[in-house]
Every structure is written in C-alpha cells, then in structure tokens.
C-alpha positions as CSV (number, residue, x, y, z in Angstrom):
1,M,132.4,63.4,87.4
2,A,135.4,63.9,89.7
3,G,138.7,64.9,88.2
4,I,137.2,66.2,84.9
5,E,137.4,69.9,84.2
6,V,135.8,71.4,81.1
7,L,138.1,74.0,79.6
8,A,135.9,75.0,76.6
9,N,132.5,74.3,75.2
10,N,132.9,73.7,71.5
11,T,129.3,72.4,71.0
12,D,128.3,75.2,68.6
13,E,131.4,74.8,66.5
14,V,131.0,71.1,66.2
15,S,127.3,71.5,65.4
16,E,128.1,74.0,62.6
17,G,130.8,71.7,61.3
18,I,128.3,68.8,61.0
19,K,125.7,71.1,59.4
20,S,128.2,72.3,56.9
21,A,129.5,68.8,56.1
22,L,125.9,67.6,55.6
23,A,125.0,70.5,53.3
24,A,128.1,69.6,51.2
25,A,127.1,65.9,51.2
26,L,123.6,66.7,50.1
27,E,124.9,68.9,47.2
28,E,127.2,66.1,46.1
29,V,124.4,63.5,46.3
30,G,122.2,65.9,44.2
31,L,124.9,66.2,41.5
32,V,125.4,62.4,41.4
33,A,121.7,61.7,41.3
34,E,121.3,64.3,38.6
35,G,124.0,62.6,36.6
36,Y,122.4,59.2,36.9
37,A,119.0,60.6,35.8
38,K,120.6,62.3,32.8
39,R,122.3,59.1,31.8
40,L,119.0,57.2,32.1
41,C,116.9,59.8,30.3
42,P,115.7,58.9,26.8
43,V,116.8,61.5,24.3
44,D,115.0,62.8,21.3
45,T,115.8,66.5,21.2
46,G,117.8,66.6,24.4
47,R,115.4,69.1,26.0
48,L,114.2,66.7,28.8
49,R,117.7,65.6,29.6
50,N,119.0,69.1,29.7
51,S,116.2,70.2,32.1
52,I,117.1,67.7,34.8
53,T,118.3,69.5,37.9
54,H,118.4,69.1,41.7
55,V,117.6,71.2,44.8
56,T,119.0,70.6,48.2
57,R,117.1,71.3,51.4
58,P,119.7,70.9,54.2
59,D,117.2,71.9,56.9
60,D,115.1,68.9,55.8
61,N,118.1,66.7,55.1
62,A,116.8,66.2,51.6
63,V,117.7,66.4,47.9
64,Y,115.1,66.6,45.2
65,I,115.8,65.8,41.5
66,G,113.4,66.6,38.8
67,T,112.5,68.4,35.6
68,N,110.1,71.3,34.8
69,V,109.5,70.0,31.2
70,E,105.7,69.4,30.9
71,Y,106.1,65.9,29.2
72,G,108.5,64.6,31.8
73,P,105.9,62.7,33.8
74,Y,104.6,61.0,30.6
75,V,108.1,59.8,29.8
76,E,108.7,58.7,33.5
77,Y,105.4,56.9,34.0
78,G,104.3,56.2,30.4
79,T,100.9,56.6,28.7
80,S,98.3,54.4,27.1
81,R,100.4,54.7,23.9
82,Q,103.9,54.8,25.2
83,E,105.7,52.5,27.8
84,A,107.2,54.1,30.8
85,Q,110.9,55.1,30.5
86,P,111.8,55.9,34.1
87,F,114.8,58.0,34.6
88,L,114.1,60.0,37.8
89,R,112.9,57.2,40.1
90,P,115.8,54.8,39.3
91,A,118.3,57.7,39.9
92,A,116.8,58.4,43.3
93,T,116.2,54.8,44.5
94,G,118.4,51.7,44.4
95,R,121.6,53.7,44.9
96,G,121.4,54.1,48.7
97,D,124.9,52.6,49.2
98,T,126.4,55.2,46.9
99,Y,124.6,58.1,48.5
100,R,125.3,56.8,52.0
101,A,129.0,56.6,51.2
102,I,129.0,60.2,50.0
103,V,127.4,61.4,53.3
104,E,129.7,59.3,55.4
105,A,132.8,60.5,53.6
106,R,131.7,64.2,54.1
107,L,130.9,63.7,57.7
108,R,134.3,62.0,58.4
109,G,135.9,65.0,56.7
C-alpha cells in the first residue's frame, strides 16, 4: 500500500502475548471447573472430593478435570445398585458462558 511504512514487526511478541494470556485463561478455567466439581461431589469420607484436580494443555487449548480415585466413575455414572451422582460432567458442561468470559477477559488483558 502506498504511504504505509512498517517500522517494526511485532508479530512474535503479539503471538507470545496471546499464548501467555490463553495459558493463564486455561489455568483459571481449570481452577473454576475444579471448584464446581468439588462442590457437586457427594461426600462420605472426602477422599473423592479431595482427589479432584485439573490439568491444562495450552498446546491443545484444553483443560481436563478428573480424579484418580478408582470408584470415581461409579459415583459419576452410577451402578446397578446406586444412582449416578455426576460431579465432573456438570462441572465441565453447561458452564460455557462462564468459561468463555474467563478466556475473553484474559485475552483482553
């Protein structure tokens, strides 16, 4: 274009800023989702609730929440003797507006 002179190329800095903001947003989303799951989790001894955690994967633009307690899936999905008491799925789904707002706020800086 005539009359436009590029004085500096800041593409790398902008790209890194976006990546950094997204990583921070994913961590915040993970903490919020973890909190929802812990509030929804049925409690007997507290072991299941205390095991709920999250992992962020910024390269995949993803956050995973879960538990390593062996009976977690039986609580989440139920059994032939016990009704399902979902705590992870409701924390991950149905809260898109909240998670979207977190990401947008971080990206706006």
